[in-house]
C-alpha positions as CSV (number, residue, x, y, z in Angstrom):
1,M,18.7,2.3,4.0
2,N,18.5,-1.5,4.0
3,N,14.8,-2.5,3.9
4,Q,15.3,-5.9,2.3
5,K,13.5,-7.7,5.2
6,K,11.3,-4.8,6.3
7,T,7.6,-4.7,5.9
8,I,6.5,-1.7,3.7
9,L,3.0,-0.5,3.6
10,S,1.1,2.1,1.6
11,G,-2.4,2.6,0.2
12,I,-4.4,4.6,-2.3
13,Q,-8.0,5.8,-2.2
14,P,-10.3,4.7,-5.1
15,S,-11.7,8.1,-6.0
16,G,-11.8,8.1,-9.7
17,R,-9.5,7.8,-12.7
18,L,-5.8,8.0,-11.9
19,H,-3.9,10.9,-13.4
20,L,-0.3,12.0,-13.9
21,G,-0.2,13.7,-10.5
22,N,-1.2,10.4,-8.9
23,Y,1.5,8.6,-10.8
24,F,4.5,10.8,-10.1
25,G,3.3,11.6,-6.6
26,A,2.7,8.1,-5.4
27,I,2.3,5.2,-7.8
28,H,5.8,5.4,-9.3
29,Q,7.2,5.1,-5.7
30,H,4.8,2.2,-4.9
31,L,6.0,0.3,-7.9
32,D,9.6,0.9,-6.9
33,F,9.2,-0.2,-3.3
34,Q,7.6,-3.5,-4.2
35,H,11.1,-4.7,-5.0
36,K,12.7,-3.4,-1.8
37,G,11.0,-5.4,1.0
38,D,7.9,-7.3,2.1
39,A,5.4,-4.8,0.6
40,F,1.7,-4.5,1.4
41,Y,-0.4,-2.2,-0.9
42,F,-4.1,-1.7,-0.3
43,I,-7.0,0.0,-2.0
44,A,-8.4,2.2,0.8
45,N,-12.1,1.8,0.1
46,Y,-13.2,2.2,3.8
47,H,-11.4,5.6,3.8
48,S,-13.3,6.6,0.7
49,L,-16.6,6.4,2.5
50,T,-15.7,9.7,4.3
51,S,-16.4,11.5,1.0
52,L,-18.1,9.0,-1.4
53,Q,-21.5,7.6,-0.6
54,D,-22.3,5.9,-3.9
55,G,-22.0,2.1,-3.7
56,E,-21.8,1.5,-7.4
57,K,-19.2,4.1,-8.0
58,L,-17.0,2.8,-5.1
59,R,-17.1,-0.7,-6.5
60,Q,-16.2,0.5,-9.9
61,Y,-13.5,2.8,-8.7
62,T,-12.0,-0.1,-6.6
63,Y,-11.9,-2.3,-9.7
64,E,-10.4,0.5,-11.8
65,V,-7.6,1.3,-9.4
66,A,-6.7,-2.4,-9.2
67,L,-6.8,-2.7,-13.0
68,D,-4.6,0.5,-13.4
69,Y,-2.0,-0.6,-10.8
70,L,-1.7,-4.1,-12.3
71,A,-1.3,-2.6,-15.8
72,L,1.3,-0.2,-14.6
73,G,3.4,-2.9,-13.1
74,M,2.2,-3.9,-9.7
75,D,3.2,-7.6,-9.4
76,P,1.1,-9.7,-6.9
77,N,4.0,-12.2,-6.9
78,K,6.3,-9.6,-5.4
79,C,3.9,-7.8,-3.0
80,T,0.6,-8.2,-1.3
81,F,-2.0,-6.2,-3.2
82,F,-5.5,-6.1,-1.8
83,A,-8.6,-4.2,-0.9
84,Q,-8.8,-2.7,2.6
85,S,-12.3,-4.2,3.1
86,D,-11.0,-7.7,2.7
87,V,-9.3,-7.4,6.1
88,P,-12.0,-7.1,8.8
89,Q,-9.3,-7.2,11.5
90,V,-8.4,-3.6,10.6
91,L,-11.7,-2.4,11.9
92,E,-11.3,-4.4,15.1
93,L,-8.0,-2.7,15.7
94,T,-9.4,0.7,14.8
95,W,-12.0,0.5,17.6
96,I,-9.4,-0.7,20.2
97,L,-7.0,2.1,19.2
98,G,-9.9,4.5,19.3
99,T,-10.5,3.7,23.0
100,L,-6.9,4.9,23.7
101,T,-7.1,8.0,21.5
102,P,-7.5,11.4,23.2
103,V,-10.0,13.6,21.5
104,S,-7.5,16.4,21.7
105,L,-5.1,14.4,19.4
106,M,-7.8,14.3,16.7
107,E,-8.5,17.9,17.1
108,K,-5.0,18.8,16.2
109,G,-5.3,17.0,12.9
110,V,-4.1,19.3,10.1
111,S,-5.4,17.0,7.4
112,Y,-9.0,17.1,8.9
113,K,-8.9,20.9,9.2
114,D,-7.7,21.3,5.6
115,K,-10.3,19.0,4.2
116,V,-13.1,20.7,6.0
117,A,-11.8,24.1,4.8
118,Q,-12.0,22.7,1.3
119,G,-15.7,22.0,1.8
120,M,-15.8,18.4,2.8
121,Q,-18.5,17.4,5.3
122,P,-17.0,17.2,8.8
123,N,-18.3,13.7,9.7
124,I,-16.9,11.5,12.4
125,G,-15.2,9.2,9.9
126,L,-13.2,12.1,8.6
127,F,-12.4,13.3,12.1
128,T,-11.1,9.8,13.2
129,Y,-9.5,9.1,9.8
130,P,-6.0,8.9,11.4
131,V,-7.1,6.1,13.8
132,L,-8.2,3.9,10.9
133,Q,-5.0,4.9,9.1
134,A,-3.0,3.8,12.2
135,A,-4.8,0.5,12.2
136,D,-4.0,0.0,8.5
137,I,-0.3,0.5,9.4
138,L,-0.1,-1.4,12.7
139,I,-2.1,-4.5,11.8
140,Y,0.6,-5.8,9.5
141,H,3.6,-4.9,11.8
142,S,4.7,-2.4,9.2
143,D,8.3,-1.1,9.5
144,I,8.3,1.5,6.8
145,V,5.5,3.7,5.5
146,P,6.4,5.8,2.4
147,V,4.4,9.0,2.5
148,G,4.5,12.5,1.3
149,A,5.5,15.3,3.7
150,D,1.8,16.2,4.1
151,Q,1.1,12.8,5.7
152,K,3.9,13.0,8.3
153,Q,1.6,14.0,11.1
154,N,-0.7,11.0,10.6
155,I,2.3,8.6,10.8
156,E,3.3,10.3,14.0
157,I,-0.2,9.6,15.3
158,S,0.2,5.9,14.3
159,R,3.5,5.8,16.3
160,D,1.9,7.5,19.3
161,L,-1.1,5.1,19.3
162,A,1.2,2.0,19.1
163,A,3.3,3.3,22.0
164,R,0.1,4.1,24.0
165,F,-1.2,0.5,23.4
166,N,2.2,-1.1,24.4
167,Y,2.4,1.1,27.5
168,T,-1.2,0.4,28.6
169,Y,-0.9,-3.4,28.1
170,K,2.7,-3.6,29.2
171,G,4.3,-5.3,26.2
172,D,5.6,-4.9,22.7
173,Y,2.4,-5.9,20.9
174,L,2.4,-3.3,18.2
175,R,5.5,-2.4,16.2
176,I,6.5,1.3,16.0
177,P,6.6,2.2,12.3
178,E,9.2,4.5,10.7
179,P,8.0,7.1,8.2
180,H,9.9,7.3,4.9
181,I,9.2,10.8,3.5
182,V,9.1,10.4,-0.2
183,E,10.9,13.2,-2.0
184,S,8.2,14.4,-4.2
185,V,8.7,15.6,-7.7
186,A,8.0,19.2,-8.4
187,T,4.2,19.9,-8.4
188,V,2.7,18.3,-11.4
189,P,0.8,21.0,-13.2
190,G,-2.7,20.5,-14.7
191,V,-3.8,21.7,-18.0
192,D,-4.8,25.1,-16.4
193,G,-1.4,25.6,-14.7
194,R,-2.7,24.8,-11.2
195,K,-1.7,21.6,-9.3
196,M,-3.1,18.6,-11.2
197,S,-6.2,17.5,-9.2
198,K,-9.6,15.9,-9.9
199,S,-11.2,18.7,-7.8
200,Y,-9.9,21.3,-10.4
201,D,-11.0,19.2,-13.4
202,N,-7.6,19.8,-14.9
203,T,-6.1,16.3,-15.1
204,I,-4.4,14.3,-17.8
205,D,-5.3,10.8,-17.0
206,I,-2.7,8.0,-17.1
207,F,-4.9,6.0,-19.5
208,D,-6.1,8.8,-21.7
209,K,-5.3,8.0,-25.3
210,G,-6.0,9.0,-28.9
211,K,-8.0,12.1,-29.5
212,A,-8.9,12.5,-25.8
213,L,-5.2,12.6,-24.8
214,K,-4.2,14.9,-27.7
215,K,-7.1,17.4,-26.8
216,K,-5.9,17.6,-23.2
217,V,-2.2,18.1,-24.1
218,M,-2.9,20.7,-26.7
219,S,-5.1,22.6,-24.2
220,I,-2.3,23.1,-21.7
221,K,-2.2,26.7,-20.7
222,T,0.8,28.7,-22.0
223,N,1.6,32.4,-22.4
224,S,1.4,34.4,-25.6
225,T,5.1,34.7,-26.5
226,P,5.4,34.6,-30.3
227,M,7.0,31.4,-31.7
228,E,10.1,33.2,-33.1
229,D,11.0,34.7,-29.7
230,P,13.1,32.9,-27.0
231,K,11.2,31.4,-24.1
232,D,11.9,30.5,-20.5
233,P,11.4,26.7,-20.2
234,D,11.3,26.9,-16.4
235,A,8.2,29.2,-16.6
236,C,6.3,26.8,-18.9
237,N,3.7,24.2,-17.8
238,V,4.4,22.1,-20.9
239,F,8.1,21.9,-20.1
240,A,7.4,21.1,-16.5
241,L,5.5,18.0,-17.7
242,I,8.2,17.2,-20.3
243,R,10.8,17.0,-17.4
244,L,8.8,14.1,-15.9
245,F,9.0,11.9,-19.0
246,A,12.1,12.8,-20.9
247,S,15.7,11.7,-20.4
248,K,18.2,14.2,-19.1
249,D,19.6,14.7,-22.6
250,K,16.2,15.1,-24.1
251,V,15.3,17.7,-21.5
252,E,18.4,19.7,-22.3
253,E,17.8,19.4,-26.0
254,I,14.2,20.8,-25.6
255,A,15.3,23.5,-23.2
256,D,17.9,24.7,-25.8
257,K,15.1,25.0,-28.3
258,Y,13.1,27.1,-25.9
259,N,16.0,29.4,-25.3
260,K,17.0,29.9,-29.0
261,G,13.5,30.8,-30.2
262,G,11.8,29.6,-33.4
263,Y,10.2,26.9,-31.3
264,G,6.5,27.3,-30.5
265,Y,4.4,25.9,-27.6
266,G,2.6,23.8,-30.2
267,H,5.9,22.1,-31.0
268,A,6.6,21.4,-27.3
269,K,3.1,20.0,-26.8
270,K,3.6,17.6,-29.7
271,E,6.9,16.4,-28.1
272,L,5.1,16.0,-24.8
273,L,2.3,14.0,-26.4
274,A,4.8,11.6,-28.0
275,L,6.7,11.2,-24.7
276,I,3.5,10.3,-22.8
277,Q,2.4,7.8,-25.4
278,D,5.8,6.2,-25.4
279,Y,6.1,6.1,-21.6
280,F,2.7,4.5,-21.0
281,G,2.5,2.4,-24.2
282,E,3.2,-1.0,-22.6
283,A,0.8,-0.2,-19.7
284,H,-2.0,0.6,-22.2
285,E,-1.5,-2.8,-23.8
286,R,-1.5,-4.6,-20.5
287,R,-4.6,-2.7,-19.3
288,Q,-6.4,-3.7,-22.5
289,E,-5.6,-7.4,-21.9
290,L,-6.6,-7.3,-18.2
291,S,-9.8,-5.4,-18.9
292,G,-11.0,-8.3,-21.0
293,N,-10.8,-10.6,-17.9
294,P,-12.3,-8.7,-14.9
295,D,-12.6,-12.0,-13.0
296,M,-8.8,-12.3,-13.0
297,V,-8.4,-8.8,-11.6
298,W,-10.8,-9.6,-8.7
299,D,-9.1,-12.9,-8.1
300,M,-5.8,-11.2,-7.7
301,L,-7.3,-8.8,-5.2
302,R,-8.9,-11.8,-3.3
303,D,-5.6,-13.6,-3.2
304,G,-3.9,-10.5,-1.8
305,G,-6.7,-10.2,0.7
306,R,-6.2,-13.7,1.9
307,K,-2.5,-13.1,2.5
308,A,-3.2,-9.8,4.2
309,R,-5.7,-11.4,6.5
310,E,-3.2,-14.1,7.5
311,R,-0.7,-11.4,8.6
312,A,-3.4,-9.3,10.3
313,E,-4.8,-12.2,12.2
314,S,-1.4,-13.2,13.5
315,V,-1.1,-9.7,15.0
316,M,-4.8,-9.4,16.1
317,A,-4.8,-12.7,18.0
318,D,-2.4,-11.3,20.6
319,I,-4.2,-8.0,20.7
320,R,-7.5,-9.7,21.5
321,D,-5.8,-11.9,24.1
322,V,-4.2,-9.0,26.0
323,T,-7.3,-6.8,25.9
324,G,-9.6,-9.6,27.0
325,I,-11.7,-9.6,23.9
326,V,-13.3,-13.0,23.7
327,K,-13.9,-14.4,20.2
328,N,-15.6,-17.8,20.2
329,H,-15.8,-18.3,16.5
330,T,-13.0,-19.0,14.1
331,T,-12.2,-16.4,11.5
332,R,-12.0,-17.9,8.0
333,I,-8.7,-16.9,6.6
């Protein structure tokens, strides 16, 4: 796939500290794609309002996500990195798309049903979440949207709404995006063996360190097989995490130790601890430097917001014109 000149878009919600599941499920791919096209990455703080109604927390989480991404290697010189709320045009487009969205289309939303089943409040924002997501995608003329398989339906909704708009207003005003289904790694297990998730309180955070990191790693759930006995590495939560960090040769070496016996889960946990520390070592140093200058972090987001607004306004100007929306003041880019 040649995306060298394609616009790539993705976002992440600011909902707390980022963990290993976030990294291997999305962040790693985001960092990779910033080198493969004209990439736009946004912190989806409007989306967060569907479940987080604490202003101070949302501001802090937004800053923390920006800090973490920059420390992990997001380069504002190679992509447009910004906060969703810095682009008011996205809310304009959300309303316009909403006027073309059948209620029945929202009622089919699998993600909405899943979240309500998990106990989230069934508010209108959650119900119409896919329309805001469509506006996020379409406002930048995105070509490619890397997503996990669970988000495929929402991308199809974005494509449907773009086609509806173009048909209604008889022109190619909105680009039809292509989903790029990210081949996810095997489920990242939490310390209790379930899928790593903040809702299960079983995470190992990317920027855990020292005693906190060691305590979490050493608490990973294992079975009671004696140290001297052979063990099945593929049935072990610790080994599943080792696979994410170790080289192929290292994985094979550790698997051999499991199979031979005389190798305890405590040994495996110590190897995992060392692998995590080595893998994120440079990112920890960068984060320490950046955290000492929060104004620089906010400035990077503001610069990204300005670039994103410029693109969004170039798209939105034609949308306003064709829909007859009169705007008598000039938007400050």
